[in-house]
C-alpha positions as CSV (number, residue, x, y, z in Angstrom):
1,M,22.8,2.4,-12.0
2,G,19.1,2.5,-12.8
3,R,16.3,3.4,-10.5
4,K,14.5,1.2,-8.2
5,V,11.5,-0.2,-9.4
6,S,8.8,-2.7,-7.6
7,L,5.3,-4.1,-8.1
8,T,3.3,-2.2,-6.2
9,V,-0.3,-2.9,-5.2
10,I,-2.9,-0.5,-3.6
11,V,-6.0,-1.8,-2.0
12,T,-8.9,1.0,-0.7
13,R,-12.0,0.3,1.3
14,D,-14.9,2.6,1.4
15,V,-12.9,5.9,0.3
16,E,-14.5,8.8,-1.1
17,P,-14.5,8.7,-4.9
18,R,-11.6,11.0,-5.6
19,Y,-8.9,8.1,-4.3
20,R,-10.2,6.3,-7.1
21,G,-9.9,8.7,-10.0
22,F,-6.4,9.9,-8.6
23,L,-5.3,6.3,-8.3
24,A,-6.6,5.3,-11.5
25,S,-4.4,7.9,-13.3
26,A,-1.3,6.6,-12.1
27,M,-1.9,2.7,-12.0
28,L,-4.4,-0.1,-13.3
29,E,-7.6,-0.7,-11.8
30,V,-7.7,-4.4,-12.0
31,A,-10.5,-4.9,-10.0
32,P,-13.4,-2.4,-8.1
33,T,-10.5,-0.6,-5.6
34,V,-7.2,-2.4,-6.3
35,Y,-4.5,-1.0,-8.3
36,I,-1.3,-2.2,-9.2
37,H,1.9,-0.9,-11.0
38,P,4.5,-3.6,-12.4
39,R,7.6,-1.2,-11.9
40,L,6.3,2.0,-9.9
41,S,9.5,4.0,-8.6
42,V,10.1,4.7,-5.0
43,G,9.7,8.4,-5.7
44,V,6.5,8.0,-7.4
45,R,5.3,5.6,-4.4
46,D,6.4,8.1,-2.0
47,R,4.4,10.9,-3.9
48,I,1.4,8.9,-4.8
49,W,1.4,7.8,-0.7
50,S,1.9,11.8,0.9
51,V,-1.2,12.5,-1.1
52,L,-3.4,9.7,-0.2
53,A,-2.2,10.3,3.7
54,D,-3.1,14.0,3.0
55,W,-6.5,13.2,2.1
56,Y,-6.9,10.7,4.8
57,A,-5.7,13.2,7.5
58,T,-8.6,15.3,6.1
59,L,-11.5,12.8,5.4
60,R,-10.8,10.2,8.2
61,S,-12.8,7.2,6.3
62,G,-12.3,3.9,4.8
63,S,-8.9,2.0,4.8
64,I,-5.8,1.8,2.2
65,V,-3.1,-0.7,2.3
66,L,-0.1,0.1,0.0
67,A,2.3,-2.9,-0.6
68,W,5.3,-3.2,-2.9
69,S,8.1,-5.8,-3.3
70,D,11.0,-5.1,-0.9
71,P,13.7,-7.5,-0.1
72,T,15.0,-5.6,2.9
73,Q,11.4,-6.2,4.7
74,T,10.4,-8.5,6.6
75,G,8.7,-11.1,4.2
76,G,10.2,-9.3,1.2
77,I,7.3,-7.0,1.2
78,G,6.7,-3.3,2.6
79,I,3.5,-2.4,3.7
80,R,1.9,1.1,4.8
81,V,-1.7,1.0,5.9
82,L,-3.9,4.4,6.7
83,G,-7.2,3.4,8.4
84,L,-6.5,-0.3,10.1
85,P,-4.7,-1.2,12.9
86,R,-1.0,-1.2,12.6
87,T,0.4,-4.5,11.1
88,A,3.5,-6.6,11.1
89,A,4.8,-9.5,9.5
90,R,5.4,-13.0,11.1
91,K,7.1,-15.8,10.5
92,T,5.4,-19.3,11.9
93,R,7.2,-22.6,12.8
94,N,6.1,-23.9,9.5
95,A,7.2,-21.2,7.4
96,F,3.8,-19.4,7.1
97,W,3.7,-15.6,6.9
98,L,1.0,-14.1,9.2
99,M,-0.1,-10.4,9.5
100,H,-0.5,-9.3,13.3
101,A,-1.6,-6.3,15.3
102,I,1.0,-3.8,16.7
103,A,0.2,-2.4,19.9
104,V,0.6,1.1,19.8
């Protein structure tokens, strides 16, 4: 059985330069602050997120959104967020997907 891999995207906003260097070492920066990897394994994705979350816990600035293909999640996309309100996908009557804030 092969490793589970998926397209992964990370978008940062107003974060320290260290994030950019770290992410560019593991993923392709296709536009400023937008990083992608076509076949990132679950283990590598989780390690990258762990580093980002640790830095964010200390620095507390900006925001980071991680999205990846995941057929088990609503809309087929897994999402993790730092620095923005928690959100979830919801399907509308017209078959559109909307992101909405979750009360915590």
